[in-house]
N, C-alpha and C positions, 0 to 999 in steps of 0.2 A: 165558618166564614169570618173574615176579619174586617170590621168596619173602618178601622184606621187605615189599613192598606187601601181599601176601596175609596175612602175619602181623599187620600193623598193622590191616588191615581186619577181621580176625577179632576183634581186641580192641576196636576202636572201635565195631563193630556189636554188641558184647556177646555174640557167639557164643562167644568164648573169654573168659570173665569169671567171677570169683568173687563179683562184686557181687550182693547180694540185692535185687532190685527187684520192685515190684508190676507187674502187667501194664500198668496205665496209665502207669507211669513209663517202661517200655520204649518205648511208643508216643510219649510226649512227647520222649524223648531222640532217637529216630530222626526225629521231625518228621512223617513220614507213612510208612505201611507198606502196600505193595500188597496188595489183599485181594479181588480179583475172584473167587477161589476161596476161599470162606469157611472150609472145613475145613482148607485148607492154611494160610490166614492166621492162624488161631488157634494153630496149631503154630509159626508164625514167632514169635509172641509167647512161647509156651511154651519154645521152644528157647533164648530169651534170658532166661528166668526159671526157673532150675533147680528152684525149689521150687513152681512153679505147676502146677495141673492144668487140664484142659479146663474143668471146672466153674467154677474160679476166673476164668479168662479170660472165659467167657461171662457170669459174674456181673458182671464189670467193665463189660461192654457193656450189660447189662440195667440196671445202676445208673447209666448215663450217664457213666461215667468214661472211656469210650472211645467215640468216634463213628465210624460207618461210613457213608460216602457217596462219591459220585463227586467227585473233586477233581483231582489232578495228571494230566496227559496224557489226560484224558477217560475214566479208568478208576477203579475203586473202591479206596479206601484206608481203613485205620484211621488216624484222626487225633485229636489232643487236641480235646475238644469246644469249648474256648475259642478254638481256631484255625480252626474250620470256616469262619466267615463271611469272615474276611480272606483265607483261601486261595481261597474262591470269588470274591471280588472281584478277586483277582490273576489267576486262571486262566480264569474263566468267559467274559469278553468275547471272547477270542480263540477259544476252543473253540466258542462259539455261532456266531461268524462262520464258522468252518470247517465247521460242520454245516449251513449254509443249503442247500447243494446237495443233501445227503442228505435233508433235510426236504422239499424240493421234490419229489424222486423219490418220497417216501412220501406226497405230497399232504397234508403237515402244514403248513398255513399258520398265520400268527399268530392268526387268528380261531379255528381249530380248537384250537390249543395253549392259547389263552386260555380257551376253553370248558372244556377238560380240566382246567386248573388250578382253575377255579371249582368243578367237580364234586369234585375231590380235596379242596380246602379245606373245602367244606361237609361232606364225609364225615368229616373228621378234626378239625374245629374244636373239638369238645368234649373233646379230649385223648386220643382213642382211637388204636388202631393197626389197620391193615388188611393182611391177607396179600396178597402179590402176585397170586395167582390171583383173589382176591375183588376187588381193585382193578381188574384188567382186566375182570372180569365187570361191575363197576359202570359202567365207561366204555362198554362195549358196550350196556348197558341204557339208557344216555343217548344212544345213537345215534352213538358214536364208535368206529369200527372199530379193532381192536387187532392184527389178524393181519398176517403178513408183516413183522414187526419194528416195526410202528407202535406197539404197546404199549410195547415196550422204549424206543423213542426218546421217547415221551411222558413216561415216568417219568424218563429221563435228562435231558430238557430241563427238567422240573419241578424236578429236584434242582439243576441249574446255575442255575436262576432263583431259587434260595434258598427254595423252597417246602417241599420234603420232604427227609428223609434216612431211612436205614434205622433201624428200631426193634429191639426184642428179637426173637429167633427165636420162632416158634410151631411147635413140633415141628421139622420139617425145612424149614419155609417161612420165607422172609424176610417181614418186615412193613415197612410205611411209617408214618411219623409226620410231623407238621408240624415243620420245623426250628426255628421260633421257640419252640415249646413244649418240644421235646426238649433244646435247648441253652439253659440258663438264663443263662449268663454268657459274653459274647463280648468278645474284645479288638478294639479299633479301631485299625487301622494305616493309614497312608498307603501309596500305591503304593511309594514309595522305602523306607519302613520295612519293608514286606512283603518286598521283594527282599532287603534286608540280613538280616532275621530268618530267612528261608528259607535263604539262603546259609550263615549261621552254623550252623543246625541241620544242614544237609546235610554240610558239610565236617567238622564235629565228629563226626558219627556215621558218615560214609562214607569219610572220608579214609584214606589218600592218594587224592585224586581230582583230576581236571582240571576246568577251567571248562567244557569240552565235555561232560564227564560230568554236571555240574550242570545245564547247559542241557537235556540229554536228560531227566534225571530229573524236573525241574520242569516241563518243557514250555514253557520260555521261549526267546526269541530269544537268540542268543549275545551280543548287545549288552546285553540285560537281565541275563543271567547275569553278565557282566563287571561291570556296575554293582553288582550285589549283592555280588560277591566283593570289589570295590575298597573297599566300605564296611566290610568286616570283616577285611581283611588283617592289621590290627594284632593281632587275636585268634587268628591262625593262624600256622602255620609252613610253609615251603615246602621242597621237595626237587626235584631234577632227576634224572629217570631217562631214559636214552636220549634226552637232549635235550628232554624234555617236562617242563613244570612241574606239580608235584602239590602240593596243599594239604591240610593236616591240622590237627587241634587242637593248640594250642601245648603242651599237656601230654601229647602222645602218647608221649613217651619215646624217640623216635628209632628206631634199628635194633631190629627185633622180628621175627626170622624165624619162620615158621610151624613148629609142632612136628608130631609124627606123630599127633596126636589125630584122631579120626574123628567127623564130625557128619552126621546125617541132616537135610538141608535140605529145607524144603517146596518145592513148585512155586511159581514166581514170587517166590522169596525175594529180598530186597534185596541179598544178597551177590552175586547175579548181575544182577538187573534194575536195580540201583541205578546202573549204569554203562553208558555207550555203548560203551566199550572194555573188554571182559571178558578180554583176553588175559593178564592177570596171574594169572588163576585157571583159565583154560579153554583147552586146546589148540585151535587152529583146526580140526583134523581131527575132533575129538570134539564140537565145538559143535553140529553138526546133530543129534547123538544126543539132546540134551536138549530139542529142539523138533522131533519127528518130523514130516516133511512140511512143515516151515516154516509151520505153521498158527497160530503165535502162542501156542500152549499150551506152557508150560514145565513139564517134568516135575520131580517131586521128585528131588533129586540127592544123591550121596554126596560129601562133602568129606573128604579126608585130607591132612594137612599143608598145608591151605589150598587145595589143588588139587581140581578136580572130577574124580573118577575113575570115576563110574558113576551110574546112576539106581536108583530103588527105587519100590515101590508097596506099598500096604497094603490089606487087605480086613478090615474091622471086622465081627466076628460077635458074637452075644450073649455067648458065653463067653470071647472073647478076640480077638486080632488076628493075622492071617496076614501075613507080610512076605515080599516077593520082592526080592532084590538082583540087579542086572545091572551088575556092574563092567565097565569097558571092557577091562581086562586082568586077568590073574590077580593076586590081592591078595597082598601080603607077609604073613607070619605075624602080625606085630604089628598090621597093619591088620585082619586077620581078628578078632583078639581085641578090638580096640577097637570094631569094627563091632558085635559082640555087645553091648557095653556101651551103644552108641548105641541099639540096638534096644530094650534094656531100659528105657532112659530114655524113649523115645517111648511105649512101652506104659504106663509109669508115669504119663505125662501123661494118657493116655486113661483110666487107672484100670482097665486090663485086663491080663491076662497075655499073653505071646507064645505062640501056639499052635504055629505052624510057621514055619520060615524056609526059603525056596526060593531056588535059584540060577537 
């Protein structure tokens, strides 16, 4: 593991930062923030915005300052609203081609998908939003079966076709809105401009990172990732660790070892999911512990000194939050104390007191 890489990533990802940013500024600086688990993703923003609360992050989403939709790698991300369309133009063609076989298995041909898009558009064209269960019920009422993952893939395909994105939450339910109505201002970039823009965003907020890391994160071919990197190298700096070239923002300040601070990272956090090679922050023998059963679900993790040292979970109740910590090994005394501070910070984000802490 490399403490210099870990320390610089903590700083560049704004996990270790004194900067006071608004939730939408965090998303803009990271470029895209994985968000398939909504309640984990809002904390990913809160973690990087010390003064923000859950209510403030959700308000930024409801006020269209942050967009939520399927973008990179075929999964859901928080992204700047003005960037949604060029990100879709960059990512969607390949993802839709890759999905053809799965669509055939689900008996979702273009005629059926086109019919579904017309139903969805008609339901949303007057500027409203529809909860996910109600949207699926509407499709069923129009003769389109949604069971067996068909409903999910119809919505997924409609989002990558540029028709819909997620709107504000309705209680605990997601809603959908028309993308063209939800996103008022869009940047228009060519394919080459999109590659370079995404590369600069990535290496600025995720560096030190390799071109292979960038290709993984963005869901690009290695050739495309290299083209994007080549276009912005003059704005970055490079280091070589163990014979591998890493790229970082030119103002990253060089050597920056991780300190002993402790952070409660959400599941699917960019600090882990932002890289194809996670060995700088995660021991190979403990890596399976954060994805039990290798099922693709990344648990919330505890980071100390930039290294992943355990997992955690929370149970939110009316009067407060229960926290359970599962460190991989016995914690040092200073880590114990800092872990309590991290717990208090997370509870403050929720606007609730800590009720109990379990081991």
